[in-house]
C-alpha positions in Angstrom: 0.3 0.1 0.2 1.7 3.2 -1.5 0.1 6.7 1.1 0.8 9.2 -1.4 1.8 12.7 0.3 2.6 15.8 -0.3 6.4 16.6 -0.8 6.3 19.6 2.1 4.8 16.6 4.5 5.9 13.6 3.7 9.0 13.5 6.5 5.4 14.2 9.1 3.2 11.7 6.5 5.7 8.7 7.7 6.5 9.4 11.2 3.0 9.7 11.5 2.2 6.1 10.2 4.8 5.0 11.0 3.5 5.1 14.7 0.2 4.6 14.0 0.8 0.5 12.3 3.8 0.0 14.9 6.2 0.4 12.0 9.5 1.5 11.4 10.5 4.4 9.4 13.1 3.8 6.3 14.9 5.2 3.6 14.6 3.0 0.4 17.5 3.6 -1.1 16.8 3.0 -4.5 14.1 5.4 -4.6 14.5 8.5 -2.4 10.8 9.5 -2.8 10.0 6.4 -1.1 10.1 6.1 2.9 9.5 1.7 4.1 7.1 1.5 6.4 8.3 -2.1 7.5 6.5 -4.5 9.2 3.3 -2.3 9.2 0.7 -5.3 7.5 2.8 -8.6 6.8 3.1 -10.2 3.2 1.9 -6.4 1.8 4.9 -3.6 0.6 3.7 -0.2 2.8 5.1 2.8 1.8 5.0 6.5 1.4 5.8 8.2 -1.1 6.3 11.5 -1.3 4.7 13.9 -4.5 4.1 16.9 -6.5 0.2 15.7 -5.7 -2.5 16.1 -3.3 -3.0 12.6 -1.1 -4.2 9.7 -3.0 -5.4 7.2 0.1 -7.6 5.9 2.5 -6.7 3.6 5.2 -9.0 2.0 7.4 -8.0 1.0 10.9 -9.4 -2.7 11.3 -10.3 -3.3 15.1 -12.4 -5.3 18.1 -12.6 -2.2 20.3 -13.0 0.8 17.8 -13.4 3.1 20.6 -10.1 2.3 22.0 -8.4 2.5 18.4 -10.3 5.7 18.1 -8.7 7.3 21.8 -5.0 5.8 21.0 -5.2 7.7 17.1 -6.7 10.9 18.8 -3.5 10.4 21.5 -1.8 10.3 18.4 -2.9 14.0 17.2 -5.9 13.0 15.2 -8.7 14.2 15.2 -12.7 13.1 15.2 -14.3 15.0 12.6 -17.6 12.1 11.9 -19.0 8.8 12.2 -20.9 7.0 9.4 -22.1 4.0 10.3 -20.3 2.6 13.3 -17.1 4.0 11.7 -15.8 7.0 12.8 -13.8 8.9 10.3 -10.7 11.6 11.4 -8.7 14.1 10.3 -5.2 14.1 10.0 -5.0 17.8 8.9 -3.7 19.2 12.0 -1.0 17.1 12.3 0.1 18.7 8.9 0.8 14.8 7.6 -0.6 15.8 4.1 -4.3 15.5 5.0 -5.3 12.5 5.8 -8.2 11.4 6.6 -8.1 8.1 8.0 -11.4 5.7 9.2 -11.6 3.4 12.4 -14.0 0.4 11.5 -15.3 -3.0 13.7 -13.8 -6.4 12.3 -14.5 -6.7 8.7 -12.4 -9.2 7.3 -12.9 -12.1 7.1 -11.1 -13.3 10.7 -14.0 -11.7 11.9 -15.9 -14.4 14.2 -13.3 -16.8 13.5 -11.3 -16.7 17.0 -8.3 -15.6 14.7 -6.0 -12.6 16.2 -6.8 -9.9 16.2 -4.6 -7.6 12.9 -3.2 -5.7 15.4 -1.2 -8.6 17.4 0.0 -9.5 14.7 2.0 -6.5 13.3 
């Protein structure tokens, strides 16, 4: 997953997403416009890309405890701006991390209801 961020805010975006995803941010030498988010999502390349354009992603944090995950992201500096059904919509604009939005949702994947470890414990 590539998180596009304007060049001026890409470093701040990489720091935020690394903290939010429990990853380690590091340069990707062959292509300096990328900052790798190592081990952010097992089996998926995840990076922030500095671009001369607008942000292009929407990321949902899937969790068994929407309220707790929302509180954790707010503690990192996100701001709740709306709620749609059970999803909380967060703005990261005030962090100057490319004006991105994130959602916090309850279980959506095949893991739900199967007794499998939540993704945040695997990461």
